N, C-alpha and C positions, 0 to 999 in steps of 0.2 A: 802265297801271294794270291790276292783275290783278282780273278780275271775281270777286265773292264767290259762294260756292256753299253749298248746304245741306250741313251736315256729314255727313248720312246718305247724300248722293247717291253718294259714293264707294263706300260699302258696297253700294248698290244696283247700281252699275255692275260691281262685282267679282262679283256673284252671277251664275252662269251663266244665260244667257237660256233655255236649253233645259231647265234643271232643273225638275222638277215637284215641288211640295211635297205629299207624300201626305196629311198631316193638317193641318187648319185649325182651330187653337184660338184664333186671334187675336181674333175678335169676342167670344167669351165672356170671354177674359182682360181685354180692354179694358172691357167692360161691368161686370165685377166690380170692376175698379180704379176706374172712375169712380163706381160705386155707393158705394164706401167712401171716396171723396174723396181717393184717393192720387194723387200725381204719379208720372210715370215714374221720376223720380229716387228717390223713396221706395221704390217697389217694387224697383228695381234694387239699392239698397243693402241692403235686408232679405233679398233673395234671393241676394246675393253675385255679381251679374252686372253687365254694363255697361248703362247706360241705352240705348245704341244698340241692344243686342241685344234688350231688352224691346220697344223701338219696332218693330224688324223682325219680331219674333214676332207682335205685335199686328196688324201689317199683312200677315201671312201671307207675308212675304218669305223667312223661314227656318222650318224645322221644328225645334223645340227638342229637345235631348238629353233623355233621360228624367229625369236628375238635375236638370236645369234646370227641366223641367216640374213635377216634384215640389216643387221649391223655390218656384216661382211659385204653385202651387196652395196650398201651406202659407201663404204670405204673404197671399194673397187669401182664404183659408179656403174654397176650392172643393172640392167632392166630386169625386174623379176620375171617378166614374160619370157625372156631369154632363158632364164634358169629352169622354168617349168614347162617349156614348150613341148618336150617329149612326153610329159605326163598329162597332157590334155585328154580329157575323157571324150571318147567319141559318142555323140548323141545320135541315137537311131532315127532314121526318117521312115515313117510308115506311109505307104502308098496303097490305097484301095482303088483298084481299077473299076471303072463305071459298070462293067459287065460282071463284076465279082462282089458287089455290095451284098452284105447280109441284109435281110429284110424280114418284116413281119407285117401281117395284115390283121387289123382289129376292126371289125364291123365296117368294112368297106374302106377304112383308112389305111393307107400304105405308108410304112416307115422304112426308109432306106438309109442304112448306116453310112455315115461319111467319115467318122473318126472312131476307131476301135479302142476302148478303154484298156489301160494297162492293168492286168489282173493283180500285179504286185503292189499297186498304190491306189487302191479303190477309193480311198477317202479324198484324194486330191485330183482325181482325173475328171475329164469332161467327155461326154459323149455327144455326138452331133448327128442329126438326121435331116434328110429331106422328107417332109411330110406331104403326101398327096391325098387330097380330100375331094371326092366327087360332089357335085352340087347337092345340097340338102343334107349331107352327112356331117358328122362331128366326131371328135375324139372322145374316147372313154377313159383312156389313161390319164390320171390326174384328177378324176372326179371327186376323190376323197382327200387330195393333197398328199404331199410326201416331203421328206427332208430335201433341202437344196435350193438352188436358184435356176431360173431359165431365162433364155433370151431367144426371141423369135424374129424372123424377118419374112414378110410376105413377098414371095417372088412373082407369083401370078394370081390373078383373081382378087376376090374380096373375102373378108372373114369377119365373123362376129366372135369376139373373145369375151368370155364370161369369167369373171374372177370374183369369188366370194359373193356371188349374187348380183354383181354390177356388170352391165354390158358395155363393151367398147367395140367400135366398128373400125376395122382396119382396111386400108386400100393397098394396092400394089406398091411396094417400096417402103411401107410403114414398118416399124419395128416395135417390139414390146419386151420389157424385162420385168421380172417379178420374183418374189419369194414363192417357192413351190408349196409352202406349208398350207395355204388355203386352197379349197377346191377350185379347179380351173378347167375350162373347156374351150376348144377351138372349133368353130363351125363354119362351113362354107355356106354363106348366105347369098351367093351369087348364082348365075345360071350356067357357069362354065367351071371346069375343074380348077381347083385351087392348089397351089404349091407354096410351101414355106420351108425355110431352113431353120432348124431348131437346135439350141445348145442346152444341155442339162448338166449341172454339176452339183454334187458328185454323181458319177455315173451310176445308173440303175441297171445297166445291161439288159435293156428292154428287148432289143433285137439279139437273137442268139445266132 
């Protein structure tokens, strides 16, 4: 006589023992199903999947494909944010204290770092500086152009911005944006120290 066995047991045995299920939605799906008084069969029929698959998902034996998960969420009227809330990736917040800014001086011009580039994603990061230029001085960095784009905002004083041979005069509160590919220079053409905040992307890691 052949011994009887659980119809789901064969599925369990065929599941690789070493396989790790990365996401566990089972408990939430089961609770939602029981709260609505649905059977496994009802949920499976409405979602267009097998009853066995729903059972395995609820027991966290398999991780559902995204279309299956969307179908189950629709049948059970579950918000996807509720399903994924514990899998939210924490985004780091980087703070640079005013007294701990990295800085570099280039021909009297001081660059103070405001945003530190992420070394793992250099092509998509932005670096940001406060640029302090004494009267009569000008930047050297950028004199030959480089890859990227820049945005600047004059915080204090006056500036002459030269881009590809054309001069532009900027007052306090004015901003400028441009492709970094052409030669460019920022000069303090006033009588008092000038300050600007400057964004460069992708990051060049000018201040070390």
